[in-house]
DRENPA-812797 format. One record per residue: x, y, z of N, C-alpha, C, CB in turn; residue in one letter; residue number from 1. Coordinates in Angstrom, 3 decimals. Glycine has a CB too. Layout:
((X; Y; Z); (X; Y; Z); (X; Y; Z); (X; Y; Z); "A"; NUM)
...
***
This chain:
((88.745; 91.670; 91.079); (88.958; 91.913; 92.490); (89.874; 93.060; 92.795); (89.484; 90.715; 93.114); "M"; 1)
((89.567; 93.854; 93.798); (90.324; 95.042; 94.074); (91.270; 94.651; 95.158); (89.431; 96.254; 94.472); "E"; 2)
((92.556; 95.231; 95.104); (93.499; 94.997; 95.983); (93.644; 96.290; 96.803); (94.730; 94.542; 95.309); "I"; 3)
((92.466; 96.757; 97.361); (92.519; 98.073; 98.093); (93.002; 97.869; 99.379); (91.215; 98.765; 98.191); "K"; 4)
((93.049; 96.623; 99.991); (93.457; 96.506; 101.372); (95.056; 96.244; 101.425); (92.618; 95.308; 102.081); "D"; 5)
((95.607; 96.226; 100.432); (97.063; 95.998; 100.373); (97.808; 97.343; 100.705); (97.486; 95.446; 98.920); "F"; 6)
((98.893; 97.279; 101.199); (99.445; 98.497; 101.913); (100.329; 99.446; 101.181); (100.195; 98.073; 103.037); "N"; 7)
((100.716; 99.108; 100.007); (101.716; 100.077; 99.260); (100.949; 101.271; 98.721); (102.483; 99.333; 97.997); "I"; 8)
((101.325; 102.497; 99.127); (100.862; 103.698; 98.542); (101.642; 103.944; 97.211); (101.024; 104.872; 99.541); "E"; 9)
((101.150; 103.702; 96.052); (101.969; 103.856; 94.844); (102.523; 105.176; 94.426); (101.243; 103.420; 93.803); "C"; 10)
((101.832; 106.265; 95.022); (102.494; 107.585; 94.818); (103.687; 107.758; 95.702); (101.525; 108.723; 95.073); "E"; 11)
((103.983; 106.965; 96.519); (105.405; 107.068; 97.276); (106.217; 106.027; 96.887); (105.337; 107.009; 98.828); "N"; 12)
((105.918; 105.228; 95.807); (106.903; 104.262; 95.280); (107.500; 104.858; 94.049); (106.264; 102.868; 94.969); "L"; 13)
((108.866; 104.947; 93.938); (109.530; 105.362; 92.759); (110.285; 104.047; 92.281); (110.518; 106.643; 93.040); "K"; 14)
((110.193; 103.905; 90.857); (110.921; 102.869; 90.158); (111.833; 103.400; 89.227); (110.063; 101.970; 89.487); "I"; 15)
((113.144; 102.717; 89.232); (114.085; 103.091; 88.376); (113.614; 102.624; 86.925); (115.422; 102.525; 88.828); "E"; 16)
((114.196; 103.157; 85.863); (113.841; 102.859; 84.528); (114.308; 101.480; 84.125); (114.388; 103.883; 83.621); "E"; 17)
((115.676; 101.328; 84.382); (116.088; 99.909; 83.965); (115.695; 98.865; 84.752); (117.438; 99.760; 83.878); "N"; 18)
((115.359; 97.835; 84.024); (114.834; 96.631; 84.804); (116.059; 95.837; 85.337); (113.887; 95.658; 83.857); "E"; 19)
((115.935; 95.418; 86.647); (116.948; 94.660; 87.324); (117.115; 93.227; 86.892); (116.677; 94.684; 88.715); "F"; 20)
((115.858; 92.603; 86.636); (115.699; 91.119; 86.063); (114.460; 91.020; 85.505); (115.830; 89.967; 87.101); "S"; 21)
((114.193; 89.924; 84.767); (112.887; 89.624; 84.108); (112.642; 88.272; 84.168); (112.807; 90.043; 82.715); "K"; 22)
((111.417; 88.079; 84.581); (110.758; 86.683; 84.546); (109.735; 86.408; 83.570); (110.148; 86.393; 85.781); "G"; 23)
((109.068; 85.294; 83.600); (108.204; 85.023; 82.458); (106.776; 85.824; 82.658); (107.984; 83.386; 82.331); "S"; 24)
((106.574; 86.307; 83.771); (105.328; 87.113; 84.040); (105.463; 88.382; 84.627); (104.470; 86.437; 84.861); "F"; 25)
((106.745; 88.782; 85.098); (107.016; 90.021; 85.687); (108.403; 90.529; 85.417); (106.789; 89.931; 87.090); "A"; 26)
((108.539; 91.759; 85.794); (109.883; 92.471; 85.571); (110.214; 92.971; 86.908); (109.847; 93.695; 84.466); "K"; 27)
((111.440; 92.985; 87.313); (111.923; 93.385; 88.604); (112.824; 94.609; 88.479); (112.661; 92.238; 89.270); "V"; 28)
((112.499; 95.588; 89.317); (113.166; 96.820; 89.262); (113.833; 97.270; 90.582); (112.222; 97.813; 88.820); "Y"; 29)
((114.838; 97.999; 90.681); (115.303; 98.646; 91.956); (114.273; 100.018; 92.063); (117.102; 99.066; 91.862); "K"; 30)
((114.143; 100.295; 93.222); (113.300; 101.498; 93.359); (113.360; 101.967; 94.875); (111.763; 101.179; 92.890); "G"; 31)
((112.496; 102.968; 95.192); (112.479; 103.483; 96.517); (111.088; 103.589; 96.973); (113.166; 104.787; 96.608); "S"; 32)
((110.855; 103.391; 98.328); (109.506; 103.608; 98.861); (109.689; 104.389; 100.163); (108.719; 102.230; 99.098); "Y"; 33)
((109.065; 105.608; 100.078); (109.265; 106.574; 101.049); (110.837; 106.764; 101.294); (108.499; 106.158; 102.329); "Y"; 34)
((111.456; 106.826; 100.195); (112.962; 107.145; 100.158); (113.911; 105.835; 100.522); (113.264; 108.373; 101.267); "G"; 35)
((113.419; 104.814; 100.977); (114.092; 103.699; 101.395); (114.352; 102.810; 100.086); (113.268; 102.970; 102.520); "N"; 36)
((115.498; 102.162; 99.799); (115.634; 101.308; 98.712); (114.846; 100.060; 98.861); (117.004; 101.011; 98.505); "P"; 37)
((114.262; 99.713; 97.856); (113.409; 98.491; 97.785); (113.599; 97.798; 96.362); (111.838; 98.887; 98.033); "V"; 38)
((113.113; 96.614; 96.274); (113.068; 95.764; 95.079); (111.552; 95.722; 94.657); (113.682; 94.262; 95.378); "C"; 39)
((111.247; 96.100; 93.445); (109.797; 96.017; 93.016); (109.624; 95.037; 92.015); (109.263; 97.304; 92.494); "V"; 40)
((108.717; 94.179; 92.135); (108.412; 93.239; 90.944); (107.049; 93.765; 90.548); (108.394; 91.544; 91.322); "K"; 41)
((107.004; 94.025; 89.119); (105.936; 94.581; 88.440); (105.310; 93.470; 87.758); (106.328; 95.674; 87.528); "V"; 42)
((103.863; 93.236; 88.067); (103.248; 92.123; 87.334); (101.978; 92.711; 86.701); (102.924; 90.856; 88.296); "I"; 43)
((101.802; 92.347; 85.474); (100.566; 92.790; 84.818); (99.371; 92.042; 85.295); (100.673; 92.647; 83.339); "K"; 44)
((98.293; 92.811; 85.668); (97.119; 92.055; 86.148); (96.497; 91.170; 85.252); (96.146; 92.892; 86.575); "K"; 45)
((96.735; 91.164; 83.933); (96.067; 90.156; 83.041); (96.756; 88.690; 83.079); (96.098; 90.720; 81.538); "D"; 46)
((97.898; 88.644; 83.670); (98.432; 87.384; 83.885); (97.751; 86.573; 84.966); (99.795; 87.528; 84.175); "T"; 47)
((97.016; 87.296; 85.896); (96.187; 86.560; 86.801); (94.924; 86.313; 86.159); (95.993; 87.250; 88.085); "L"; 48)
((94.668; 85.193; 85.499); (93.505; 85.101; 84.467); (92.195; 84.905; 85.079); (93.703; 83.952; 83.489); "I"; 49)
((92.037; 84.454; 86.416); (90.680; 84.225; 86.786); (90.583; 84.479; 88.169); (90.201; 82.885; 86.461); "D"; 50)
((89.275; 84.556; 88.642); (88.950; 84.994; 90.062); (89.571; 83.978; 91.135); (87.316; 85.075; 90.255); "K"; 51)
((89.674; 82.736; 90.954); (90.420; 81.945; 91.710); (91.861; 82.242; 91.990); (90.325; 80.823; 91.194); "E"; 52)
((92.497; 82.781; 90.896); (93.832; 83.135; 91.113); (94.013; 84.353; 91.863); (94.490; 83.239; 89.922); "S"; 53)
((93.008; 85.416; 91.737); (93.048; 86.508; 92.620); (92.743; 86.141; 94.088); (92.113; 87.518; 92.143); "W"; 54)
((91.792; 85.188; 94.373); (91.561; 84.891; 95.658); (92.856; 84.206; 96.357); (90.337; 84.027; 95.692); "V"; 55)
((93.496; 83.362; 95.596); (94.690; 82.629; 95.925); (95.821; 83.615; 96.295); (95.103; 81.721; 94.743); "F"; 56)
((95.821; 84.577; 95.373); (96.903; 85.628; 95.591); (96.656; 86.623; 96.955); (96.942; 86.579; 94.198); "L"; 57)
((95.381; 86.865; 97.086); (95.079; 87.639; 98.322); (95.460; 86.812; 99.565); (93.543; 88.032; 98.378); "K"; 58)
((95.076; 85.578; 99.576); (95.330; 84.718; 100.716); (96.786; 84.534; 100.989); (94.701; 83.402; 100.513); "R"; 59)
((97.600; 84.350; 99.920); (99.203; 84.338; 99.963); (99.696; 85.671; 100.553); (99.885; 84.148; 98.420); "E"; 60)
((99.167; 86.773; 100.124); (99.619; 88.050; 100.532); (99.268; 88.256; 102.013); (99.010; 89.138; 99.647); "I"; 61)
((98.114; 87.765; 102.335); (97.717; 87.869; 103.892); (98.839; 87.068; 104.657); (96.112; 87.165; 104.246); "D"; 62)
((99.146; 85.876; 104.122); (100.170; 84.958; 104.864); (101.344; 85.777; 105.048); (100.569; 83.597; 104.070); "I"; 63)
((101.933; 86.355; 103.985); (103.159; 87.210; 104.063); (103.035; 88.402; 105.047); (103.485; 87.761; 102.662); "L"; 64)
((101.857; 88.987; 105.008); (101.781; 90.292; 105.824); (101.792; 89.802; 107.318); (100.364; 91.228; 105.467); "K"; 65)
((101.028; 88.653; 107.662); (100.938; 88.180; 108.993); (102.139; 87.529; 109.534); (99.881; 87.304; 109.092); "N"; 66)
((102.717; 86.793; 108.750); (103.949; 85.901; 109.267); (105.308; 86.386; 108.874); (103.857; 84.440; 108.718); "L"; 67)
((105.565; 86.738; 107.649); (106.889; 87.058; 107.254); (107.287; 88.552; 107.565); (107.024; 86.762; 105.783); "L"; 68)
((106.277; 89.442; 107.798); (106.600; 90.737; 108.300); (107.222; 90.825; 109.568); (105.516; 91.482; 108.353); "N"; 69)
((107.102; 89.662; 110.353); (107.831; 89.702; 111.629); (109.310; 89.535; 111.533); (107.323; 88.675; 112.512); "Q"; 70)
((109.734; 89.210; 110.334); (111.156; 89.273; 109.986); (111.982; 88.122; 110.381); (111.736; 90.426; 110.561); "G"; 71)
((112.806; 87.617; 109.628); (114.053; 86.794; 109.875); (115.143; 87.105; 109.119); (113.854; 85.453; 109.675); "H"; 72)
((116.261; 86.886; 109.756); (117.428; 87.467; 109.153); (117.843; 86.904; 107.850); (118.506; 87.362; 110.039); "K"; 73)
((117.181; 85.690; 107.478); (117.596; 84.917; 106.386); (116.335; 84.794; 105.182); (118.049; 83.452; 107.015); "N"; 74)
((115.355; 85.599; 105.502); (114.156; 85.687; 104.643); (114.003; 87.171; 104.134); (112.842; 85.214; 105.460); "I"; 75)
((113.998; 87.391; 103.050); (113.873; 88.824; 102.470); (112.453; 89.285; 103.024); (113.951; 88.869; 100.690); "I"; 76)
((112.583; 90.557; 103.593); (111.505; 91.202; 104.221); (110.362; 91.717; 103.229); (112.073; 92.331; 105.007); "R"; 77)
((109.157; 91.148; 103.312); (108.083; 91.551; 102.468); (107.595; 93.033; 102.977); (106.890; 90.420; 102.527); "F"; 78)
((107.402; 93.975; 102.073); (106.965; 95.329; 102.421); (105.457; 95.390; 102.206); (107.715; 96.426; 101.560); "I"; 79)
((105.029; 94.923; 101.115); (103.601; 95.113; 100.602); (103.463; 94.980; 99.121); (103.069; 96.483; 100.985); "G"; 80)
((102.188; 95.139; 98.914); (101.714; 95.094; 97.467); (100.939; 96.298; 97.198); (100.840; 93.837; 97.143); "I"; 81)
((100.898; 96.898; 95.965); (99.994; 97.885; 95.646); (99.491; 97.617; 94.165); (100.655; 99.278; 95.835); "G"; 82)
((98.659; 98.537; 93.687); (98.104; 98.413; 92.356); (98.023; 99.830; 91.773); (96.691; 97.701; 92.379); "E"; 83)
((98.109; 99.940; 90.574); (97.873; 101.044; 89.713); (97.682; 100.663; 88.296); (98.945; 101.976; 89.815); "K"; 84)
((96.463; 101.174; 87.938); (96.003; 100.857; 86.527); (96.070; 99.345; 86.279); (96.903; 101.617; 85.443); "D"; 85)
((96.767; 98.887; 85.387); (96.790; 97.327; 84.932); (97.917; 96.608; 85.741); (97.121; 97.138; 83.221); "S"; 86)
((98.615; 97.187; 86.755); (99.809; 96.737; 87.151); (99.768; 96.502; 88.705); (100.863; 97.700; 86.710); "L"; 87)
((100.336; 95.394; 89.160); (100.401; 95.149; 90.536); (102.036; 95.287; 90.913); (99.719; 93.637; 90.876); "L"; 88)
((102.248; 95.793; 92.127); (103.611; 95.977; 92.490); (103.869; 95.272; 93.780); (103.959; 97.433; 92.587); "F"; 89)
((104.834; 94.286; 93.692); (105.162; 93.464; 94.906); (106.495; 94.101; 95.288); (105.261; 91.783; 94.629); "L"; 90)
((106.497; 94.484; 96.531); (107.658; 95.310; 97.308); (108.359; 94.508; 98.463); (107.019; 96.678; 98.004); "V"; 91)
((109.635; 94.470; 98.144); (110.517; 93.720; 99.157); (111.685; 94.528; 99.450); (110.991; 92.318; 98.648); "T"; 92)
((112.355; 94.144; 100.565); (113.667; 94.827; 100.806); (114.546; 94.585; 99.661); (114.357; 94.348; 102.096); "E"; 93)
((115.506; 95.543; 99.391); (116.499; 95.223; 98.338); (117.688; 94.743; 98.929); (116.824; 96.374; 97.476); "L"; 94)
((118.224; 93.585; 98.323); (119.568; 93.097; 98.691); (120.493; 93.170; 97.580); (119.532; 91.712; 99.180); "I"; 95)
((121.520; 93.959; 97.809); (122.403; 94.469; 96.719); (123.653; 93.379; 96.382); (123.021; 95.967; 97.215); "N"; 96)
((123.816; 92.341; 97.203); (124.949; 91.319; 96.909); (124.835; 90.561; 95.751); (125.094; 90.365; 97.937); "G"; 97)
((123.753; 90.415; 95.118); (123.664; 89.533; 93.918); (123.091; 88.181; 94.455); (125.145; 89.336; 93.171); "G"; 98)
((122.942; 87.276; 93.559); (122.365; 85.908; 93.906); (123.525; 84.957; 93.914); (121.223; 85.407; 92.855); "D"; 99)
((123.248; 83.891; 94.696); (124.327; 82.766; 94.883); (124.503; 82.141; 93.583); (123.926; 81.627; 95.971); "L"; 100)
((123.616; 81.911; 92.695); (123.735; 81.262; 91.377); (124.869; 81.792; 90.664); (122.512; 81.427; 90.549); "G"; 101)
((124.859; 83.182; 90.549); (125.907; 83.860; 89.776); (127.247; 83.921; 90.454); (125.483; 85.230; 89.463); "N"; 102)
((127.221; 83.869; 91.746); (128.525; 83.775; 92.375); (129.154; 82.316; 92.195); (128.382; 84.143; 93.904); "I"; 103)
((128.299; 81.427; 92.230); (128.767; 80.069; 92.011); (129.375; 79.764; 90.589); (127.618; 79.151; 92.257); "L"; 104)
((128.802; 80.500; 89.669); (129.120; 80.375; 88.141); (130.399; 81.292; 87.851); (127.771; 80.894; 87.166); "L"; 105)
((130.875; 82.159; 88.781); (131.973; 83.017; 88.603); (133.250; 82.216; 88.909); (131.836; 84.266; 89.488); "D"; 106)
((133.861; 81.677; 88.035); (135.068; 80.815; 88.277); (136.236; 81.510; 88.806); (135.485; 80.156; 87.054); "H"; 107)
((136.251; 82.831; 88.842); (137.323; 83.710; 89.369); (137.234; 83.833; 90.952); (137.208; 85.158; 88.691); "K"; 108)
((135.988; 83.439; 91.516); (135.781; 83.385; 92.829); (135.784; 82.102; 93.564); (134.704; 83.958; 93.023); "F"; 109)
((136.677; 82.029; 94.574); (136.677; 80.788; 95.261); (135.824; 80.920; 96.661); (138.204; 80.353; 95.512); "H"; 110)
((135.025; 79.939; 96.890); (134.311; 80.142; 98.077); (134.948; 79.218; 99.124); (132.799; 79.880; 97.877); "I"; 111)
((135.555; 79.803; 100.113); (136.166; 78.864; 101.168); (135.206; 78.057; 101.901); (136.937; 79.618; 102.184); "P"; 112)
((135.695; 77.053; 102.437); (134.848; 76.091; 103.168); (133.992; 76.628; 104.280); (135.682; 75.071; 103.726); "W"; 113)
((134.650; 77.665; 105.071); (133.893; 78.268; 106.159); (132.876; 79.153; 105.741); (134.721; 78.962; 107.036); "S"; 114)
((132.873; 79.636; 104.484); (131.854; 80.576; 103.877); (130.762; 79.562; 103.393); (132.490; 81.559; 102.594); "L"; 115)
((131.118; 78.503; 102.724); (130.212; 77.322; 102.433); (129.269; 76.980; 103.444); (130.962; 76.142; 102.190); "R"; 116)
((129.901; 76.716; 104.569); (129.135; 76.172; 105.750); (128.316; 77.221; 106.291); (130.037; 75.618; 106.856); "V"; 117)
((128.670; 78.526; 106.432); (127.920; 79.718; 106.870); (126.742; 79.780; 105.763); (128.915; 81.146; 106.926); "K"; 118)
((126.985; 79.800; 104.563); (125.789; 79.915; 103.369); (124.828; 78.859; 103.674); (126.344; 79.670; 101.725); "I"; 119)
((125.340; 77.539; 103.816); (124.459; 76.444; 104.049); (123.517; 76.586; 105.373); (125.333; 75.192; 104.139); "A"; 120)
((124.229; 77.213; 106.458); (123.588; 77.331; 107.657); (122.484; 78.353; 107.436); (124.551; 77.699; 108.765); "K"; 121)
((122.781; 79.476; 106.861); (121.685; 80.503; 106.599); (120.654; 80.090; 105.868); (122.119; 81.618; 105.964); "D"; 122)
((120.909; 79.111; 104.809); (119.825; 78.597; 104.043); (118.781; 77.632; 104.988); (120.488; 77.764; 102.800); "I"; 123)
((119.457; 76.909; 105.736); (118.769; 75.974; 106.683); (118.061; 76.713; 107.649); (119.695; 75.045; 107.380); "A"; 124)
((118.498; 77.784; 108.173); (117.797; 78.565; 109.175); (116.766; 79.420; 108.550); (118.739; 79.404; 109.963); "E"; 125)
((116.732; 79.713; 107.446); (115.681; 80.518; 106.624); (114.591; 79.390; 106.355); (116.340; 81.228; 105.099); "G"; 126)
((114.873; 78.226; 105.887); (113.898; 77.309; 105.600); (113.341; 76.805; 106.881); (114.414; 76.239; 104.754); "M"; 127)
((113.935; 76.616; 108.042); (113.425; 76.251; 109.229); (112.339; 77.107; 109.714); (114.419; 76.188; 110.126); "E"; 128)
((112.676; 78.441; 109.461); (111.840; 79.595; 109.975); (110.324; 79.497; 109.114); (112.736; 81.176; 109.664); "Y"; 129)
((110.501; 79.235; 107.895); (109.370; 78.993; 106.960); (108.639; 77.931; 107.385); (109.761; 78.752; 105.601); "L"; 130)
((109.314; 76.720; 107.549); (108.615; 75.398; 107.835); (107.835; 75.480; 109.244); (109.739; 74.159; 107.871); "H"; 131)
((108.473; 76.147; 110.270); (107.881; 76.418; 111.603); (106.492; 77.270; 111.372); (108.994; 77.269; 112.559); "L"; 132)
((106.578; 77.969; 110.224); (105.280; 78.804; 110.023); (104.228; 78.037; 108.972); (105.712; 80.366; 109.385); "K"; 133)
((104.628; 76.691; 108.805); (103.892; 75.933; 107.879); (103.968; 76.340; 106.443); (102.579; 75.940; 108.272); "Q"; 134)
((104.935; 76.929; 106.030); (105.103; 77.531; 104.751); (106.283; 76.647; 104.003); (105.482; 79.157; 104.929); "I"; 135)
((105.922; 76.274; 102.792); (107.042; 75.574; 101.970); (107.420; 76.571; 100.881); (106.552; 74.107; 101.288); "M"; 136)
((108.640; 76.616; 100.713); (109.241; 77.671; 99.740); (108.911; 77.330; 98.385); (110.788; 77.793; 99.836); "H"; 137)
((109.112; 75.940; 97.869); (108.902; 75.406; 96.548); (109.662; 75.895; 95.469); (107.658; 75.555; 96.205); "R"; 138)
((110.593; 76.845; 95.591); (111.616; 77.032; 94.501); (112.903; 77.454; 95.113); (111.166; 78.093; 93.440); "D"; 139)
((113.333; 76.729; 95.823); (114.589; 76.982; 96.458); (115.741; 76.490; 95.603); (114.623; 76.340; 97.810); "L"; 140)
((116.335; 77.601; 95.004); (117.535; 77.337; 94.122); (118.511; 78.457; 94.321); (117.145; 77.222; 92.579); "K"; 141)
((119.611; 78.282; 93.860); (120.787; 79.331; 94.038); (120.440; 80.728; 93.485); (122.126; 78.827; 93.269); "S"; 142)
((119.626; 80.718; 92.377); (119.267; 82.072; 91.909); (118.227; 82.823; 92.927); (118.618; 81.939; 90.430); "N"; 143)
((117.642; 82.195; 93.776); (116.653; 82.797; 94.656); (117.123; 82.963; 95.991); (115.453; 82.037; 94.695); "N"; 144)
((118.592; 82.881; 96.003); (119.161; 82.953; 97.395); (120.143; 84.329; 97.121); (120.081; 81.362; 97.919); "L"; 145)
((119.827; 85.289; 97.746); (120.514; 86.525; 97.773); (121.495; 86.860; 98.780); (119.653; 87.433; 97.817); "L"; 146)
((122.582; 87.412; 98.443); (123.678; 87.690; 99.358); (123.711; 89.271; 99.827); (125.050; 87.274; 98.620); "L"; 147)
((123.704; 89.220; 101.092); (123.600; 90.630; 101.618); (124.922; 90.784; 102.465); (122.177; 90.892; 102.555); "G"; 148)
((124.919; 91.901; 103.342); (126.098; 92.264; 104.072); (126.707; 90.960; 104.679); (125.756; 93.333; 105.183); "K"; 149)
((127.994; 90.994; 104.824); (128.662; 89.925; 105.491); (128.320; 88.555; 105.067); (128.430; 90.026; 106.845); "N"; 150)
((128.029; 88.467; 103.766); (127.582; 87.104; 103.135); (126.341; 86.490; 103.671); (128.650; 86.066; 103.312); "W"; 151)
((125.485; 87.334; 104.369); (124.304; 86.806; 104.912); (123.483; 86.324; 103.719); (123.557; 87.848; 105.787); "T"; 152)
((122.996; 85.159; 103.667); (122.254; 84.639; 102.627); (120.737; 84.617; 103.026); (122.788; 83.264; 102.272); "T"; 153)
((119.874; 85.329; 102.028); (118.554; 85.515; 102.253); (117.759; 84.811; 101.223); (118.253; 86.898; 102.311); "K"; 154)
((116.702; 84.136; 101.573); (115.754; 83.467; 100.630); (114.877; 84.656; 100.114); (114.836; 82.248; 101.372); "S"; 155)
((114.796; 84.540; 98.688); (113.937; 85.396; 98.017); (112.509; 84.703; 97.966); (114.517; 85.725; 96.605); "N"; 156)
((111.657; 84.775; 99.115); (110.553; 84.188; 99.214); (109.473; 85.237; 99.070); (110.521; 83.441; 100.393); "Y"; 157)
((108.432; 85.033; 98.237); (107.230; 85.801; 98.046); (106.135; 85.066; 97.522); (107.455; 86.880; 97.216); "H"; 158)
((104.786; 85.636; 97.460); (103.779; 84.768; 97.206); (103.761; 84.178; 95.747); (102.566; 85.448; 97.514); "P"; 159)
((104.432; 84.800; 94.792); (104.316; 84.150; 93.547); (105.155; 82.838; 93.332); (104.667; 85.114; 92.549); "F"; 160)
((106.050; 82.672; 94.348); (106.764; 81.366; 94.340); (105.780; 80.223; 94.556); (107.872; 81.329; 95.444); "I"; 161)
((104.724; 80.583; 95.494); (103.804; 79.439; 95.863); (102.460; 79.594; 95.113); (103.542; 79.398; 97.457); "I"; 162)
((102.337; 80.518; 94.230); (100.963; 80.431; 93.590); (100.848; 79.287; 92.710); (100.626; 81.660; 92.791); "L"; 163)
((99.486; 78.772; 92.765); (99.285; 77.678; 91.723); (99.138; 77.985; 90.416); (98.230; 76.954; 91.968); "R"; 164)
((99.016; 79.217; 90.077); (98.864; 79.507; 88.599); (100.329; 79.515; 87.982); (98.083; 80.984; 88.341); "I"; 165)
((101.365; 79.252; 88.636); (102.589; 78.996; 88.223); (102.791; 77.565; 88.159); (103.511; 79.629; 89.013); "I"; 166)
((102.782; 76.897; 87.029); (102.867; 75.463; 86.920); (104.194; 74.776; 87.041); (102.342; 75.110; 85.719); "N"; 167)
((105.215; 75.575; 86.821); (106.595; 75.117; 86.635); (107.194; 75.280; 88.018); (107.406; 75.945; 85.490); "I"; 168)
((107.436; 74.165; 88.741); (108.122; 74.165; 90.028); (109.391; 73.608; 89.956); (107.408; 73.486; 91.021); "I"; 169)
((110.571; 74.420; 90.420); (111.912; 73.920; 90.267); (112.417; 73.541; 91.623); (112.831; 74.946; 89.597); "I"; 170)
((112.863; 72.398; 91.880); (113.292; 72.005; 93.060); (114.882; 71.790; 92.870); (112.484; 70.758; 93.522); "I"; 171)
((115.758; 72.494; 93.506); (117.070; 72.230; 93.420); (117.771; 71.822; 94.724); (117.658; 73.333; 92.871); "N"; 172)
((118.763; 71.047; 94.841); (119.240; 70.531; 96.052); (120.682; 71.192; 95.961); (119.171; 68.836; 96.172); "I"; 173)
((121.155; 71.742; 96.967); (122.574; 72.427; 96.899); (123.703; 71.643; 96.991); (122.763; 73.360; 97.908); "F"; 174)
((123.709; 70.634; 96.185); (124.986; 69.659; 95.971); (126.229; 70.547; 95.442); (124.629; 68.387; 94.770); "Y"; 175)
((125.935; 71.487; 94.654); (127.001; 72.182; 94.142); (127.751; 73.107; 95.174); (126.508; 72.941; 93.022); "F"; 176)
((127.146; 73.392; 96.279); (127.961; 73.977; 97.481); (129.089; 73.055; 98.023); (126.983; 74.275; 98.694); "L"; 177)
((128.939; 71.881; 97.829); (130.042; 71.028; 98.345); (130.478; 70.253; 97.290); (129.676; 70.153; 99.490); "F"; 178)
***
């Protein structure tokens, strides 16, 4: 299956050499798209093993393009997907503040109650937005919550979180915030 209708022009996508993070089926890099900072998840096509996976992927990308591109302050903005050779490039806005999971593990940092409430409110507003769009996140955990300017919490939602080809679903409840 070709990804010709997805909107990332790979010749305008620049990817830094050092990987930002690594998952079981993809590597994540900082990059730029038309000079704007972005986050790029690089996926090898051979991890999408059958036609059904490709069809499901395309449907999920269409959902993102139609619904999430409208934007919400607590959901990472999906920019698009492109392909070159044997690779797919999933591009989102870049959030530089790190993830909530690492902040919570940093014992040198105390999160005041007012900030805990703000973070919980941001998470709830982001999930409410997705649920109003009939979308379930299915991997809500502290490592998928990125912190932006003014401690704004954004959910790292993208189609690979809800792809059925990923059989491991992690559900975390934010008891550790309180």
